[in-house]
Structures are given as structure tokens and as C-alpha cells.
LOVEXVEX-582182 format. One record per residue (C-alpha): residue in three letters; x, y, z. Coordinates in steps of 0.001 Angstrom, whole numbers, plus 524288, in hexadecimal, padded with zeros to 5 digits. Example, Ala and Ser with C-alpha at 12.3 -4.5 7.8 and 13.67 -1.06 7.14 Angstrom:
REM residues 2
ALA8300C7EE6C81E78SER835667FBDC81BE4
//
This chain:
REM residues 595
UNKB050DEA6D844EAFUNKB0D80EB1E2449E2UNKB13C4EB32645744UNKB17A6EA4BE45728UNKB1D43EA59B4499BUNKB2550EB19A44D44UNKB2AEAEA9F74590FUNKB2E8FE9E8045073UNKB35D6EA77A446D7UNKB3D60EAE474518DUNKB417FEA0F045716UNKB4638E9C534499BUNKB4DF6EA8D344767UNKB5476EA7FE454D3UNKB5717E998645297UNKB5D6BE9CA544590UNKB66CCEA5F844C14UNKB6A0FE9C0245682UNKB6C63E912A44C4DUNKB751EE9A3244434UNKB7CCBE9DAF450ADUNKB7DB1E8F4F45412UNKB82F0E8C214467AUNKB8D30E969044785UNKB91C6E90E64545DUNKB91D1E82B345087UNKB9588E8356441B6UNKBA3FCE7FD443E67UNKBACFAE8B5243C31UNKBAF8EE902842E4CUNKBBE54E8F3E42E61UNKBC3C2E813742EDFUNKBD0F6E7C684336DUNKBD467E7758425B1UNKBE13EE78C641E9DUNKBE0D7E7F704115FUNKBE177E724840AAFUNKBD6AAE6C7B4133BUNKBCDE9E784A410C4UNKBCFCAE77474020CUNKBCCE3E6909401F2UNKBC056E6B03409E4UNKBBC3FE76B440140UNKBBE8FE6F053F4FEUNKBB66DE63583F9AAUNKBAB12E6C5C3FDC0UNKBAC23E75AE3F231UNKBAF17E81563FB1AUNKBB89EE8C603FB39UNKBC342E8E10405A6UNKBC1D3E99CA40EBBUNKBCE5BE9D5D415CCUNKBCFCCEA6E0420EEUNKBDD95EAB8B41DF3UNKBE634EB15B428A4UNKBE2DDEB7C94357AUNKBD451EBA9943543UNKBCD5CEBFE84414CUNKBC50AEB55F447C4UNKBB9E5EBF25448F0UNKBB868EBF1F43A47UNKBB70CEB01B439E8UNKBACEAEB150444A2UNKBA563EBAE043C7DUNKBA530EB080431A4UNKBA18BEA53543A8CUNKB9752EAD7644141UNKB8F80EAE73434A5UNKB8852EA1ED432C8UNKB8409EA42B424E8UNKB9214EA7B542097UNKB9785E9BFF427EEUNKB8E09E928A421B4UNKB914DE983C41421UNKB9FDBE974B415F9UNKB9F7CE89A741BE2UNKB9801E853A40FFEUNKBA126E8B4F405F0UNKBAF41E8BFC40B6AUNKBB923E84914130EUNKBBEF8E8EB441C22UNKBCC5BE8E5942262UNKBD682E978142842UNKBE462E9A6F42462UNKBED91E9F1B42EA6UNKBF9D5EA73342B33UNKC01E4E9AFC42815UNKBF790E956841F04UNKBF562EA26C418C3UNKC03AFEA3D04152CUNKC0418E96094101FUNKBF815E97CC4078FUNKBFA3EEA6364044FUNKBFAC8EA3903F5A9UNKBEC7DE9F313F5C5UNKBE8B8EAC9F3FAD9UNKBEEC0EB3253EED7UNKBF678EBC363F761UNKBEAE4EC2143FE48UNKBEE77EC57C40C75UNKBE787EBF58417EAUNKBDF3FEC01042013UNKBD3D2EBC6241767UNKBC919EB2E7414CCUNKBCC16EAC0640801UNKBC3D0EA3333FF83UNKBCBD9E99663F7AAUNKBC935E8E573EE3DUNKBCCF7E80CD3F3C9UNKBDB91E7F133F124UNKBDA62E8B303E8B1UNKBD97DE999B3E6C0UNKBD5BBEA5333EEDBUNKBC825EA9503EAD8UNKBC356EB4603F3F9UNKBC700EBB0A400BFUNKBC108EC31F40B6EUNKBC8B2ECB214157CUNKBC604EC9594240DUNKBC159ED77342489UNKBB726ED4A041A1CUNKBB27AEC88942162UNKBB225ECF7942E30UNKBA960ED9F442846UNKBA086ED04C42144UNKBA2C2EC162422ACUNKB99C9EBED74171BUNKBA46EEC45440E5BUNKBA9C1EB65E40F01UNKB9D82EB16C40861UNKB9EABEBBF33FDF0UNKBAD11EB8CA3FB7CUNKBA9CBEAA153FB32UNKB9FE8EAC3A3F02EUNKBAA23EB3363E848UNKBB469EA8AC3EB3FUNKBAAECE9E003E72DUNKBA882EA4B33DA20UNKBB701EA6063D7DDUNKBB94AE97B93DC19UNKBAEF6E93603D218UNKBB671E9B213C78EUNKBC315E94C23CB5EUNKBBD23E87023CB56UNKBB75AE891C3BDCEUNKBC4A9E8D4C3B874UNKBCEF8E83353B642UNKBD926E89C63AD63UNKBE3A5E93E93AF6EUNKBEBF1E9CA53A6E8UNKBF79DE94493A273UNKC04EEE9AF63A3A1UNKC0FF4E95CC39B04UNKC1D12E93563A126UNKC244CE9998395B9UNKC2F83EA3783949CUNKC2B01EAFF838ED6UNKC324BEAE27381FAUNKC2C11EA0BE3806FUNKC1EA7EA6AE382E2UNKC210DEB08737809UNKC249FEA58936E9AUNKC188FE9DF13728DUNKC1057EAA573709CUNKC153CEABAC362CFUNKC12DEE9D6935F9AUNKC0550E9CA736579UNKC00FBEAA45361E6UNKBFCE7EAD0336FF2UNKBFF8BEB88E378CBUNKC07D9EB74538536UNKC0156EBAC0391F7UNKC0AD1EBE0A39CC4UNKC0516EBD1F3AA76UNKC0D95EC4C73B3C7UNKC0C5DEC07A3C204UNKC1484EC0DD3CE7DUNKC1619EB9793DB34UNKC0DD4EBDCA3E6DCUNKC04ECEC6323DE92UNKBF696EC4BF3E2A1UNKBF106EC9DA3D5FEUNKBF8A4EBF8C3CE96UNKBF3D2EB4C83D76EUNKBE5C4EB9403D61DUNKBE6CDEB99F3C75DUNKBECCFEABFE3C6A6UNKBE317EA5F33D0A0UNKBD6C2EAC6A3CBE5UNKBD809EB04F3BDA5UNKBE2EAEA9133B64DUNKBDC4FE9C0C3B9FFUNKBCF11E9F7B3B3BFUNKBCBC1E973C3A7FCUNKBC7E1EA28C39F2AUNKBD467EA9DD3A1E7UNKBDCB2E9D9F3A0E7UNKBD683E99A0393BCUNKBD87CEA75538E3DUNKBE690EA8C339237UNKBEAA5E9AC538F4DUNKBE4DCE9B8E381ADUNKBE979EA8D137D4FUNKBF626EAB5338479UNKC0378EA5D938835UNKC02FBEA8A6396DCUNKC0F95EAB3539EAFUNKC0FCDEAD553AD83UNKC1A1EEB76C3B0C6UNKC1D72EB7B13BF61UNKC2387EC50F3C137UNKC285DEC1113CEA7UNKC3208EB7EC3C7D3UNKC34DBEBF233BB15UNKC328CECD623B791UNKC37F2ECD313A9D4UNKC2B2EECD093A252UNKC244EED5C73ABFFUNKC2EEDEE02D3A9B4UNKC2EFFEDE1839B33UNKC205AEE06539A0AUNKC1F84EEA9E3A4E9UNKC16EAEE2773AE00UNKC1698EE87E3BBAAUNKC0ADAEE25F3C25CUNKC05EAED4733C311UNKBFD68ECD7B3BFB6UNKBFE83ED1E63B199UNKBFBA8ECC063A421UNKC0359ECFB139822UNKC000CECAE438AB0UNKC0B2CECA0C38091UNKC0BEBEC67337232UNKC157BEBCFB36C60UNKC2002EC78536BD8UNKC1EB0ECA9A37A12UNKC17CDED7903777DUNKC0D63EDBEF380F0UNKBFF48EDA2D37BCCUNKBF7F4EDD7938850UNKBF997EDE2839707UNKBEEF4EDD133A114UNKBEC97EE9453A91EUNKBE6CAEE12A3B41FUNKBE6EFED28D3B65EUNKBDD13ECD463C063UNKBD072EC7D43BAD0UNKBCBE7EBDCA3B108UNKBC592EC8743A8F4UNKBD1E3ED0893A89CUNKBDA43EC4E03A41FUNKBD0D5EC13239977UNKBCF85ECF4A394DEUNKBDE32ED09B3947EUNKBDF96EC43938C90UNKBD560EC973382EAUNKBDC0DED6AB3818EUNKBE96AED02737FADUNKBE447EC6FD37519UNKBDDB4ED22D36E10UNKBE9DDEDAA336EA0UNKBF1EAECF3B369D7UNKBEA51ECF5635D25UNKBF103EDC3435A3EUNKBEBE6EE679350D5UNKBDD1CEE56F34F72UNKBDB59EE6C7340E9UNKBCDB2EEB1633C25UNKBC67CEE83632FBCUNKBC3F7EF60C32ADAUNKBC2C1EFC5E31D9AUNKBCBD5F077D31A51UNKBC17CF117231D7BUNKBBD95F0AAB32A1EUNKBCBCFF0A2F32E99UNKBCDC4F18A832B5AUNKBC119F1C8D3324FUNKBC4F0F14D533E88UNKBD28EF1AE533E43UNKBCCB3F287D33DA6UNKBC39DF254B34917UNKBCE9AF1FD135174UNKBD90BF294F34D10UNKBE1B0F1E2E347D5UNKBE8D6F1A4B33BA0UNKBE59AF0E46333A2UNKBEE04F020C33288UNKBEB3CEF826327F8UNKBF13CEEAC5327AFUNKBF0CCEE64C3196DUNKBF42AED80A319E4UNKBF5D6ECBDE311CFUNKBEF54EC027318BAUNKBF8FFEB5F831D25UNKC038CEB25F326E8UNKC0AE7EBF4732620UNKBFEC9EC73532A22UNKBFB4CEBD9F334E7UNKC0913EBF5233A49UNKC073BECE35339F0UNKBFABAECCC834185UNKC0122EC3C134B49UNKC0DFEECAB934DCDUNKC0CD1ED8CB3492DUNKBFECDEDD8934A0EUNKBFD28ED600356DFUNKC08F0EDC7535D1BUNKC0440EE4023690AUNKC0B75EF087365F4UNKC0720EF047357F6UNKBF906EEDAC35B8FUNKBF910EF864365DAUNKBFE54F02E935CACUNKBF5BCEFF1F3514BUNKBE941EFE413597BUNKBEC2BF0C2F35ED3UNKBEF89F12F535264UNKBE930F0BAF346F7UNKBDCA3F0646341C4UNKBE16EEF8E533D80UNKBDC5EEF2473313FUNKBE07CEE58D32B01UNKBDDE3EE1EF31CBEUNKBE1ADED69E3140DUNKBE993EDAF230835UNKBF294ED6392FDA3UNKBFE2DEDCF63040DUNKC0265EDE2831226UNKC0382EEC06316F4UNKC0113EF3F632349UNKBFB15F00FB31FCDUNKBF978F0CF9328D5UNKBEF69F177E3251DUNKBE9C9F236532B3EUNKBDB49F252232E1EUNKBD91DF2AE532075UNKBDEC2F1F07319ADUNKBEBFFF25463162BUNKBF6DAF1B2531658UNKC0126F1EFD32060UNKC0A05F132531FBDUNKC0AE4F053331B21UNKC1438EF9E631D60UNKC1563EEBA631982UNKC100AEE2DD32450UNKC1BD5EDA2432643UNKC20D8EE007332FDUNKC21C9EDDB03419EUNKC1AA2EE4C434C9EUNKC2597EEEA134F4BUNKC2656EF263340F5UNKC1791EF46034055UNKC180BEFCF834C18UNKC22A7F054F345BAUNKC1A64F06A333939UNKC0E90F0AB934133UNKC1681F14D934873UNKC1B0DF1A6133B89UNKC0CC8F1C5A3378BUNKC091DF2240344B7UNKC1466F2BF83443DUNKC11B1F2FED335E8UNKC1DDCF29003309EUNKC16FDF1EAA32867UNKC1822F1E6D319B2UNKC0E2CF2986317F2UNKC15D3F31DA32149UNKC2292F2F1731A38UNKC1C9EF318130CE9UNKC1777F3EA9311DAUNKC252BF4215316C6UNKC2AE9F3E0D309AEUNKC2121F465730245UNKC248DF518F30B4CUNKC32B0F509530664UNKC3983F48173104DUNKC4558F42343091EUNKC4DE4F3EFF314C4UNKC559BF32BF31274UNKC51A8F2C5631F54UNKC4355F2F8F31CBFUNKC43D2F29B030EE0UNKC4A75F1D6731416UNKC3FD6F1B7031E6BUNKC3548F1E103143CUNKC3ABDF13A630B1DUNKC3AE4F09B33160BUNKC2CEEF0C73319F1UNKC2879F0B9830BD4UNKC2F54EFE4330B43UNKC27B6EF98B31728UNKC1B7DEFDDD30FFDUNKC1F70EF663303D5UNKC1F37F03372FC52UNKC2B61F006E2F473UNKC27FAF09822E955UNKC26E4F15552F1FBUNKC3342F11222F95FUNKC3A47F10E82EC2FUNKC359FF1EB92E956UNKC3AE5F236F2F655UNKC47ADF1BFD2F3CBUNKC4928F23282E6C6UNKC484CF30112EE23UNKC5187F2B432F8DCUNKC5C01F26F42EF56UNKC5A1BF32CD2E6B6UNKC6355F39C62EFD8UNKC6D77F2EC12EFA6UNKC76D2F29552E563UNKC7CC7F1C502E21EUNKC8764F1DA82EC14UNKC7DA0F1D262F73FUNKC7A2AF0F482F385UNKC87A8F0AFB2F827UNKC825FF0D1A305E7UNKC7A96F017E30A88UNKC6FBCF09F431079UNKC6CB3F107630359UNKC6E2DF03DF2FB82UNKC6440EFD26304CEUNKC5A5CF07F7302C1UNKC5CD3F07F52F41AUNKC5BE6EF9492F330UNKC4F12EF9112FAEAUNKC47B6F04CC2F56AUNKC4D73F0AA52E928UNKC45FCF07712DC85UNKC48B6F12932D334UNKC4E36F0D642C668UNKC4DFAF1AA82BFB4UNKC5821F217A2C84FUNKC661BF25A02C7FAUNKC6915F1DBB2D411UNKC645CF112A2CDC4UNKC6C9AF13FB2C1B0UNKC787CF156E2CAB2UNKC7511F089A2D14DUNKC74AAF01E02C3C0UNKC81B5F08142BFF0UNKC88C5F04F62CCCAUNKC81CDEF88B2D08CUNKC8E6AEF0E32D22EUNKC92A9EF9B42DD49UNKC85EBEF61C2E3F1UNKC8820EE7BB2E0D5UNKC94BFEE8252E85DUNKC8E5EEEF1B2F3ECUNKC8152EE8362F539UNKC8233EDBC52ECF9UNKC7EDCED9EF2DE7BUNKC720BED28B2E0C1UNKC6CBAEDCE22E98EUNKC6FE1EE84F2E0A4UNKC6AF0EE1382D465UNKC5E1EEDE0A2DAFAUNKC5C66EEC672DEE4UNKC5EDFEF0E12D13DUNKC550AEE74E2CBF4UNKC4AE9EEBF92D5F4UNKC4CBAEF9D22D160UNKC4AEAEF6162C2FCUNKC3E4FEEECC2C684UNKC3939EFA1A2CEBEUNKC3C0AF03A42C39EUNKC345CEFB4C2BA3BUNKC2880EFB922C334UNKC2832F0A372C429UNKC211FF0DE42B7DDUNKC1324F0EBB2BCD1UNKC0FB3F1CB12BFCDUNKC025CF21DF2C315UNKBFC45F14B32BFB6UNKC0225F145A2B1DAUNKC0D7CF0C4C2AC88UNKC184EF14532A612UNKC1A55F0B8829A8FUNKC244AF1487293D7UNKC2C8DF165129FE4UNKC2C1EF07A92A286UNKC314EF04BF294C5UNKC3CC9F0DF02971AUNKC3F89F07142A3C8UNKC3EEDEF9A629D27UNKC4924EFDFF29335UNKC51A0F025B29E8EUNKC509BEF4C72A4DCUNKC54B6EEE95297F1UNKC6000EF8002962BUNKC64DDEF5FA2A3F2UNKC63B6EE7422A181UNKC5C49EE5A92AE27UNKC5B25ED75A2B1B1UNKC4D21ED2352AFDFUNKC4878EDED42A986UNKC3D69ED8292A23BUNKC37A8ED2AD2AEF8UNKC3936EE02C2B547UNKC3194EE64F2A9E6UNKC26CFEDC212AA33UNKC2529EDCF12B8FDUNKC24FFEEBBF2B85CUNKC1A2EEEB492ADF7UNKC1268EE22B2B63DUNKC143FEEB252C1B2UNKC0FADEF6CF2B9A5UNKC0418EEF322B443UNKBFFD0EEBCD2C224UNKC0120EFA102C67CUNKBF8E4EFF872BB82UNKBEF1FEF4492BB67UNKBF2C9EEEE72AE1BUNKBEFC5EE0DD2B1B4UNKBEF89EDBF02A39BUNKBFDD7EDFE52A201UNKC00B0EDA822AF7DUNKBFB33ECD252ABE1UNKC0274ECC7029EF2UNKC0F77ECFCA2A561UNKC0CC8EC6AF2B0CBUNKC0A3DEBB1B2A7BDUNKC165BEBE432A02FUNKC1E39EBE862ACA8UNKC17E7EB1D42B188UNKC1BACEAA7C2A557UNKC299FEAFA92A4E1UNKC2D6DEAFA12B35AUNKC2B69EA6EF2BF0BUNKC214EEAE682C6D8UNKC202BEABAF2D59FUNKC128EEA7BE2DA0EUNKC1219EB3682E324UNKC144FEBCF42D7F2UNKC0A5DEB6012CF35UNKC0078EB6992DA11UNKC02DCEC5502DBE3UNKBFF71EC7772CDACUNKBF269EC08B2CF3AUNKBEF43EC8102DB96UNKBF1E8ED4F22D4D0UNKBE947ED19A2C953UNKBDE93ECC672D216UNKBDE6CED89A2DA7CUNKBDFCEEE2D62CF99UNKBDAF9EDD9F2C287UNKBCCCAEDB7A2BED0UNKBCF50ED7772B06DUNKBC9D0EC9882AF8CUNKBD2BEEC5BF2A48DUNKBDED7EC9822AC0EUNKBDA0FEC2F32B879UNKBD721EB67C2B0F4UNKBE4E7EB66C2AB30UNKBEAEFEB86A2B8B8UNKBE27CEADA22BE2BUNKBE7B8EA4852B38CUNKBF580EA6F52B8B7UNKBF21BEA1A72C5D2UNKBEA8EE95EE2C044UNKBF6F5E92592B8D8UNKBFF3FE94632C4EDUNKBF67AE8B862CD30UNKBF713E80F92C2B3UNKC05C7E81962C29FUNKC064CE808D2D17BUNKBFD35E74BF2D151UNKC0598E6E652C6B3UNKC11FAE700D2CF23UNKC0AA7E6ABC2DB15UNKC06CDE5E782D385UNKC14A7E5C372CF04UNKC1AF9E5E892DC83UNKC0FF9E58F32E4A5UNKC11A6E64772EDF2UNKC0933E703D2F0D0UNKC103BE7CA42F47EUNKC0B2BE831C300FDUNKC0FD8E90682FBADUNKC093BE8F312EE86UNKC01ADE9A4C2E90AUNKBF7CCE90792E32AUNKBECD0E94772EC2BUNKBEF38EA2D32EA20UNKBEF31EA1092DB60UNKBE277E99702DBACUNKBDBC5EA3EA2E38AUNKBE11CEAE622DA9AUNKBDB47EA7412CECBUNKBCDE4EA7A92D547UNKBCF76EB5F92D8E7UNKBD3DDEBA132CB3CUNKBC8C3EB2A12C440UNKBBE7DEB6712CE35UNKBC05EEC52B2CE45UNKBB87BECD382C519
//
């Protein structure tokens, strides 16, 4: 029985070999005499890929393929196979993405190159075709499932910059060139993926720059190899450039990095101690953006703090902190909390970079004050110091430096425009020989610089002098009375208002809010007070005074002001969009609610 079973098995095995050999002899060949178009049509109907034997391939290699029945059955089920001779290869070279024949190439019907195998690889192992087919099939599935491509705008570069500013989007420059295989691969296999297309179309203004036709932008931005992606802001400044551009992951990562960098300085929410500790750990300084919420600060975030050069420098050298405040200042500190420099925040990127460089080179306000205390009285140094104090809104200290600067000069120097401009901008010392000479010879200055200009400067000095009687937290009442008599004697125009304003200023400085309120009410009833000034009074009281009676009295001012605004609105039938009504109403609640 066992012997008979063994004979049957041997017969079946031999018959199987014979049948396989017979199939190989009688089965149709793999490569068909189709044109490219016919092959594509057939492949599309049967949901197959196109396999092309490109160029001069040794017939022995094709025999190796056809001699393997399993491989033949597999390929006949999954591809439409054709040959391209040299003429056809030259005609359809673009579909090969500049790869050189001979080769076996898998392509989508009417479409893109998917995978390849060299004749040498197939000769060594014909089943490499099956392996490459599987990879090609996966890539074909990806392509079929993606229907969108990166959209490139046909815009001149200047128009793209304008569009970037209007839409608040970055510009992405895609640098390519004719007859560049890497560029073709990127465009055929990556830029037409949905995820890439959606990302770049949503976040960027995309421009395709063919360096074979124009080299201007490539030279401007130092682009030497393609393909390359360069991300620019609305000013045309470089935000980020891709080191390598080939894969989907690299393009998506590049977009993410560019968008993050475009946000600019990464401000952190840290306390003073946390910022100092972090600065010590990272060997950095501290930068604090003290801001008033509103459009001006949003513009700073958009155009200054987001500038690539600004962001790069500040990320390298500073721990960056942002805090809401009643005044807008940019403050630089060391890791121990010592203030090194400050400046008002209304500036452009280039100016902010200059201010930061002053700090980093020890030439900020702290450095200049140290040089001043060490005895530096050089005229150029004092001029620079005054200008930096002005940018920091430190007018009182600038006036003190101006007094020293002009201490070496006389009235005749003011006939020179340079010295007059410095005097007009910074000098505030009423109790000086120079100011007396200005009063005595003012008409000479009228003729030189105009009467209105000179009279205004003289008035400013009188006002500054009146506000200079708080020393060490105390008001010099006796000295102020002497100064008041001087104002009357000199017949200074508006001397009563100067005296009242100076007393209010002194009351605020020493915290005498009862006197401040009395003088403020007196001024309110006698003069037409702008809403902005009235509001500033209420803010000062709200922030610095805990006396409930005083707070109630101040709140009553704003209740009256709101009623008057409503009365005017009823009469005119119009509501002013710039009205302080809402601010006043909130201030009433704050004043009455604080204990």
C-alpha cells in the first residue's frame, strides 16, 4: 500500500513539472506590442500598472523573467508590459524623470514613474521585479488618494511682498531649474500630496522660481543648489531655509519651523525671580516688554518682535518676558535684576537691534551713567547720553545732564543751531545764569528761531522749574513760595496755572492725595480739562490712594462726566466712537470697589 502511494506522489510531482514547463512554452509573452497610449488605456481598464522595458536590454534577461512561471503569472496579473526603443525613450524621457536607460520602470497609467530596477539587478534576481512592483503599488495608492497640489502664484516678487503684508502670511520661494532630476522628483512625488498641499496653500504665498530663466532672487538670497525652499516675511527678510528638500516629512517639518520662527521672540510668563534664575542658568540677560494692550503693541508683535534678525538676537542673548503695564517700555536687566537700559517701545526692528547691541556692549544707560559718575564730561558723550535718556523717556535726568553740558557754554553759543536745538530739547534749569541771559536777550533768539518757538521754550523752563521742589520725598514749601513770587515778578503768562499744576505734581509725588483732589477739582471747574487728562487723574488715585473718602469724591467726577456725555449724545443723536464714556464707567466701579 505504501509503495503504491509513493508511486502516485512521484507521478504527480513529475506531472507538475511537466505542466509548468508546458505553461511556460504555451503562455503568451509578458511584453506586448502596444504603444504607450494603448498600454495606459489597457492598464487603466484592468486596474494595473505599466511595466516598461526601457532601452536596449539583453534578451537573456527577458528570458530569465519568462522562464520563471510564478513571476510570469504574477506580472501578467498585475502589469501591462511594453518595450520602448531608443526613439520612444527619447520621446517619453520626461516620464522617466531624467533617469538613464536601460531599466525596467513601473509607471502609473498616463502618469508618474513609481519604481525602477536595473537590468543587472533583474539578471541577478528576477524576483526583484515583484519586490519593486509592491513598492510601486504602495506609491500608486498614495498618489490615487491625493488629489491636491501646492498652488504657486504667478506674481511678481514685489506683489507677493504686498500680498504677504495684507494677508499676514509668509512667502515660500521654491527654487527649481530645468532638467534637474531632484526637482522633478519633488514635484511629482511630494508637492502633489494632500497634506503638503493643504499646509503650504493655507499658510504661505508660494512662488515658483525657475533659476534656469532668472537668477536674480537666487543670487539675492545666496541660493546655490536646487531644489530649495526659502521662507520670507513681509519685508522680504529670511525666516528659514530648508537644508534638504526631498520628502513629505521634511517639507512639513520645514513649514512648522518657519511658522514658529515667524512668531518672533518667544516671550515667557515669568516672575522677576524666575526670569533672573533662568538668566543665570543660561548665562543670559533679561529683556522685559512692558506693554499697554492695544493696536500699537499688536503692531510691535507683528512687525518688530517678529523680525527674524530681532528674534534671532533676542533668543540667543536674553530671557524674554512680556508684562501688561500702564506704560510702554522695553527694559534690559542683568541676571541680578539691575537695570542696564530702557527705551520707549515705539521703534522699528533696526532701532531695537541697535538698542540691544548697546546693552550687549555695555553702552546702555547703566553703562553711560557709570561713565558719567567716573567723571566723563566730554561734549560728545554728554550729547549721546541726553539722546539715550530721551529715548528712555527720562527727561528729568536728561535735563540734569543738559545743565552740566551748558554749564561750560554761554548765551552766544545759542546762536548756533546745533546748541539751540539741544537747549530747546533738553534744558530745563530756571535757576541759572544762562536762562537769565535768554530772558534778557530773547529778542535776538526771536529773530533767529521764531518768536513762537522761543516763547514756548521759555514757558517750558518756567513750568519745569516749578515742578522741581520735591526733594527726598518732601515738598519744599518755602522754596516754592519764593519761586512763585519770581513768576509773578517776571509776569510769566499763566503763572497761576503753572503754580497750581506744580502743586498737583508735588502732591502726587509725596502722596498727598487730599491736596491733589482739592487742586484737581479747582482746576476742573476753572479750565476745560481734556478727557484724557481727567482719566489720568482717576487712574493715579485708583492705583495709589486707599482713602475711601477721596476715592468716592474722584468717582463722583466720572459719574458727572458720564452724565454730561449722555446729555450731549441725546441732544446730538450721535454716539462718539472715541468717547471715554466706557473708561469712565469702569473707573467708577474700580474706585468704589477698592478697599
